[in-house]
Every structure is written in structure tokens, then in C-alpha cells.
N, C-alpha and C positions, 0 to 999 in steps of 0.2 A: 891154309891148311888147318885141318881140325886136330885139336889135341885129344887123342885117344888115350885109354887107360894104359895101353902098351907103351905109347910114346912117353906119357907121363912117368911111368916107372923107369924108363930109360933116362929121362931127364933127372930124376931124383938120384939114380945111381951114378950119374955123371958129376954130381956135386960132392967134392971131397969132404966137406964139412958135414953134410948129411950122413955120408957113409961113416965118418968118424963117430957120429952120435948114434948110429944104427937106426935112422929113421926109416919108417915103413909107411907106404901109401896104402891105406886099408879100405878107402872108398874113394871113387872118382867118377864123376859124370855130370849130368845136367843139373843136379842139386848141389854140387860143390865138390869139396875134397876134404878127406880126413887123413891126417898124419898121426902116427903114434911113435913113441920111443920109450924104451925101458929106462927107468929111473935108476941110474947108477950111483954109487958113492961119489965118484969123481965129478958128478954133475951137480953136486949139493954145494951150498954155501956154508958159512961157519956155524949156523944154528941147525943145521941138518936138513933144511928144506931145499927143494930144487931151486937152483940159482935162477934169478929173474932173467938173466940173459938167454937161458935155454927156453924159457917161456916166450920171450920175444922172438927168438929164432923160429920157433914152432909157429907162432902167429903169423909172422912175415911169410914163411914158406907156404903155409896152408892157404893164406889169403891169395898169394900170387898163383898157386895151382888152381884155386877156385876161379880167379879172374881168367885164367887160361881156358877154362871151360866155355867162357863167353867170347873170348878175344882170339883164341888160337895159341900156338906154342911160343910165339915170339913176344914175350911180355916181361916187363920189369915192375918192381914195386915203386910207386910214385911217392908213397908215404904211408905211415900208419901210426896209430896211437894204441896204447894198451893201458888197461886199468886192472891192477892187481886187487883182487877181492879178499884173498885169504892166502896164508902160506901154502905152498904146494907140497904135500907130503902123501906119498903112495907108492905104487909100484910101476905104473904106466902113466905117461902123459899123453892125452888125446887132444888134438886141435882140429875142430870141426869148422870149416869155413864155407860160407854160402855167398852167392852173389846177390846183392840187394838191389843193384841197378846197373845196366850196362848200355853203352852207346857203342859206335864202331871203333872208337879209339881209347875208351876208358871204362873201367868197371869199379864200382864201389862194393867192397865186401865186408862181411862181418865174421868173426871168429869167436867161438867159445872154447876155452881151454879148461879141461878138467883132468883130475888125477883119479886113477882107478886104483882101489885097494887090492889086496890079494884075492878078495872074493868078486872082483869086477864091479864093485859099487863105485859109481862116479861122484866126484865132489867138484862142483865149479870153482875154479880158483882165479880166473882172469877172463876178461872180455876185451876184444881188440876190433878195430875197424881200419880199413886201409883202402887206398886207391891203387889200382893196377892199370898200367898203361901199355898199349900196344906199341911195339917197336917196328917201325917200318924202314925199310932200306931205301 
């Protein structure tokens, strides 16, 4: 079964944590997936920056959606790493994930995480790479 934009949006809407964060799927297709969420006060850490856990969530989910473009809807994260480049301060978090390589059962994906300021100017704040695996019954 192919993972379409419509199905991907339903999958995102079925994730209670994604709904809690207000995550949006803003791009989806052969090039990968883009997720966005508004940066709220309750998502910040003690210094006022977006919490690293929110960045990790966004990388994990974007990577998995990107992997789904190559493997279909029945996928799980096999693992991922993230490197924080600078503190995330802005209005919107954007996670852009792309498939770097895919086989029938596994996809390796990359993700760039940027924060957008009030004018829409993006600042790269983290990079992640992960493996997505196809789940077969």
C-alpha cells in the first residue's frame, strides 16, 4: 500500500502526542516529508529555547514519514541520531526529512531542523539521520 498525503495526514492526526504539540504535515511526497509546529512557551526549556526533546520528536517523526514515502505506511523508526547545532529560538520549528537510500525493508533518511522567525527567515539548529524499517505482518 502506498502512503499518500491523505493517508499521511490521517496517520499524523491519529498520534495523540503530535496532536498535543499541534504538528502539521506541510509537505509530503517523493522528495520526503516536512513537519512544522508552533513554538509555544510550554515547549521551552529553562533558558527560553525550544526543548531538545521537541527537536528530537520532530526529527524522529519527519524521518519516519519520509521513510514511509519509500516503504509504505507500515513503518517504524529503527533508530536515529541528532546533532544540535545551536539553540532553537524562533516562532516555528520546521523539520525537513528526505530519503537518502531505500531498499525493500529499510530506508535511511536525513533531516534538517530549522526555526523560523516572525518574518519566516529560517535558521538551521539541528541535523538528524535515521533508519526506518518496514513492518511486515
